[in-house]
N, C-alpha and C positions, 0 to 999 in steps of 0.2 A: 504494499499499500504506500509506503514512503517513497518507493521509486515512481509510482504514478503520480503522487503529489508533486514531486520534483519536476516531472515531465509537464505537467499542467502549468506550473509556474514558468518553466523555460519556453513553452508555447507563447504565453501572453507576452513575455519579455522580448522574445525574438521577433515577433509581428508588431510590437508596440500596441498591443490591443488591451482592452480592459480585462478580460477574462479568458483563461485557457481551460480546456475541458478535455477529459479522456472519457469517452463513452463506450460501453460495452454492449454488444449485441447479445442478448441473452440466449444461451443454448437451448434450442427447442422453442424459442419464441422469437422467430425472425422479424417481427413487426414492433418490437419493443427494445428501446436503448435504456440503458442504466447508466447514471452518471457515477463513475468510479473515482474521479478526482476532479476538483475545481479550484483554481487559484485566481485571485484579483489583486493585481499590484503587489504581489509578494506575500499576500495572506490567504490561508486556506479558506474556501467557502464550505465550511463543514455542513451547513444547512442544505446544500445541493447534493451531498454525497448520498447515494442510495435512491435519488429521485429517478423515477421511470417516466420515459417519454415515448409517445407513439411515433413511429418512423413516418407513417402516412399523415399528411398534413403538416409536415415539419420541413425545414430546409434540408435535412438529410435525405429526403427522397428524391430530390432532383440532382441527378449526377451529370457533371460536365467533364468530359474526358476521362481519364483512368482513375476514377474514384474521387474527384473533387467535387465539392458542393460549394458554390460561391454566390453570395448576395452581397454586393458592394454596398447597397443602401436599401432602405425600405423594409427592413426585417420586421419591425413591429406592425407595419400595415399589412404585410403579406402573411405573417404567421404570429398573430397576437398571443395565442395561448402558449406557444413555444417561447417566445421572446419574454413575456411577462413571468413564466414559470422560472426562468433562469436569471432574469434581471427585473427586479420589481419596479424600476423606474424605466424599463424598456431598454431595447438594444437596436442599434441601427444597422449593423452589418454582421455577416456570419461567413467564415470560411472553415471548411471541414475536408478532411482527407481520410478515406476509407482505408482500413489496413486489414490483411488477411493472413492466413497461415500459409505454409508451404504448398498446400494443395489447392490454394486459391479460395477457400472458404472464409467468408467475412467474419472478422472477430469484432470489430467495432470502428470507431471513428475518432480521430483527434480534431479539435476544433478550437476556434477562437471566436469571441464575441466582442464588438466594439460599439461605443456610443456615438462614433462619427463614421462617415464613409470610410471603407477600407479599401486600400490598393496596394496588395502585397507586392514586394519586390521579388526578383528572382532569387536573392540570397534568403529571403524569408521563407519562400516556398521550399527551398532546399533544406532549410532548418525543420520545416514542418515534415518533410519526407523522413528526415532522420529520427524525429520524435515518434512518427508513426511506426517505424521499424523497431524502436525501442518498446513502444507500447505493446506491440505484438509479442515481442520477446518476454515482457513482464507478465502479460495475461497468460501466455502459454506456460510460463514457469509457474504461476499460481495454480493453473489447472492441473498441471502434472503433479504438484505438491498435493492438492486435493485428492486426486486419484490414487496417489501413493498411501495417503493417510487412510483413505477408504479401504484399500487393499489390505493394509496392515490390521485395521479393526476387523475386517471380515475374516482374516487368517486367524487372529486371536479367537474370535467368536467360533470358528469352525473348529479349532483345536479343543475348545472347551466343550463343544457338542460332541466331538468325536470321543473325548474322554468319558462323557456321560453314556454314550453308545457302548463303549467298552464295559463300563460298570453294569449297565443293564444286561448286556450279554453275559457277563459273568454270573449275575444273579440268576438268570434264566438257566445257565448251565448248572449251577449249584442245585437249583430246584429240580432239574432233571435227574441229577445224580441221586438226590434225596428221595425222589419219587413223589414229591409234592406238586400240587396243581400248577400248571404253567401259564394258564390264560391271562392272568394279570401281569406277570413278567413279560410275556410276549407283547401285550398291548403297550406297555411302557417302553419296551425296546423298539417297537414300530414307531411310536411318537418320537423317540429320540432320533431315529434315522431319518424321519420326515424333516425334523427341524435342522439337522445337519445338511440334508440334501437341499434345502432351501437357500443355503448360503453358497452353493456351488453353481457358478454360471454355466449356462447351456454351452454346448460345444461351439456354436457360431459366435457367442459373445466372447468366450475365452480366447478364441483364435483372433479376434478383432476383425475390423472390416478389411476385406481383401480388395484387389483391384476391380473386381467384378461386383462389389457390394453397392449396387444401386437399386434400391427398392423401387424408386419411381420408374426407373427404365423397365423393370421386370413387368410393370403394370402398363407399359406402353406409353410413358409420359415424358419421353425425350422431346425436347423442342430444339429444332435446328435453327441456329442463329448465323445469319450470313451478312458480313460487312467487311469491306476491303480495309477498313481502319481496325487494326487488331485491338487498340485500346477501346474502341466503342463496342466491338463484338464481345470483349471480355466484361466490360461494364454491363451490357444487357444480359449477359449470361448470369453475372452475380445477381442482378435484379431478379431474374427468373428463379434462381436458386432460393432467394428469400421467399418466393411464392410456392415453393415446394416441387419445383420442376427439375429434372436432370437436363443437361443440355449438351449439344454437339456444336462446335464452332467451325466456320469456314470463312475464309477470307477472299475467295473467288468462287465463280460459278462451277468451275470444273471440280473443285474439292467438295462443293456442296452436292453436286450430282453423285460423286463418288461415295459420300456419306449416306446419300439416299439409296444407293444400290446395296450398301452393306447393312444399313439399319432401318430400311424403309418400313418394315413391319412394326418397329418400335417407336416410330415418330407420331406424335399426336398433333404436331403443328410445326410451322416455320415461321420465323421472323426475318424477313429479307429487306436489305436496304435497296432503294430504288436506283441508286447511282453507284454501281460497282465499277472499279477501275477497268476500262476498256470493254464494258458490257453494260446492257440495259437490265436493270433488276426485274423489270416487267417481263423480259424475254426468258429470264431465269424462272420466274414464277410459272410462266406458261409451260416450260420444259418439266419443272417439278410436277405440275398438275398432269401433264402428258403421261408421266411415268407413274404417277399415283394420283388418280383422279379425286379421291376422297380426302387428300391432304389440305387441311385449312391453312392459308397463308396470310399473315399480317404484313403489310408493306410499311416501312418506315422511311421517312425522308426529311431533309432540312427544308424542303419547299412545301408550299401548300399543295393539297391533293389536286386542285384544279390545274396546277401549272405543270403536272406530269404529263408526258406524252406516251401514248400507247394504251392498249385495252387493259382495263382494271377489272374485267368481268370475272375473273378467277381469283380475285382478292377477297378474302374474308373480313378484312379490317384495315385501318389506316392510322398510323401514328406519326405526328408531326414532331421532329427533334427540335429542342430536347423535350423528353416527356418525363412523367413522374412514375414512380412504382404503382400508384393507383391506376393511372391510365393504362400502363402496360397490362396490369392484372385484368382490367375490364376488357381490353381488346382480346387478350389471349383466351380468357375464360369464355368470352362470348364466341370466339372462333372454335374452340374445343367442346363447347357445351358442357364444360365442367362447372 
């Protein structure tokens, strides 16, 4: 916790902002952020620690580029509940950067709030990237420690229960040798065995998730994301991950069609950029639908829908960039019927 407090303070100082924050995305709750550390002008904001915030309807849901959320001004007007929850007299600007583990799973966000318009320099952004990396390391270290503590507790409890099983087995054996009734001893032995077995993880859990451990994919819930900008494709994939979808990413039409050939039966939808490098996204949509006619496709673009050239008859939905997590959820769920 001390390390996260120091990070929050460094964030505010590096960007010349009023408040630095370290926010954690709760495991199993992809739409809620918890304030893990908060500092304003060198002082800890203890009253904010533990505060939980909704991702939807906050500046954290609108991602610009590789995990950046930026509102140079107007935060109080755009997100009043969020701004007032963190700053009683309001905040004007917000800059946040998502951080993830080595497998690309989002862990949280480092962020700053300021009472005036915020224009971060390149050096400030570099400092923020460094803080994000450190925040990821701190949170992973905490989680690893918690898992180790839990494993040690379970091991101690299991040893106690196994000792009880042994004692009950010895009593049952003694009763058998003495020719006395066994029913009560066997019932107690069975109960002790049940309590011990409850502490042993099933084989899949004990082994941990393997490279194919994608339950969403097994249910046919892969979404194919196609964008020639790697950082945009990755950002959209992360947002879909928050919504419970497994994803496949492609940065050109050829790769997208290869993925369709390999995983076509597992795809529930595709999200395709309209302007791929050297290709028309609408042409790719037509080819995808030609190969799998029932595949819902959501088109995304930085242009208005009416400005796009080509037939959109085979498109199930449209997203204007930049878009929010809520907007993405609405289009994909509408397209898939989920």
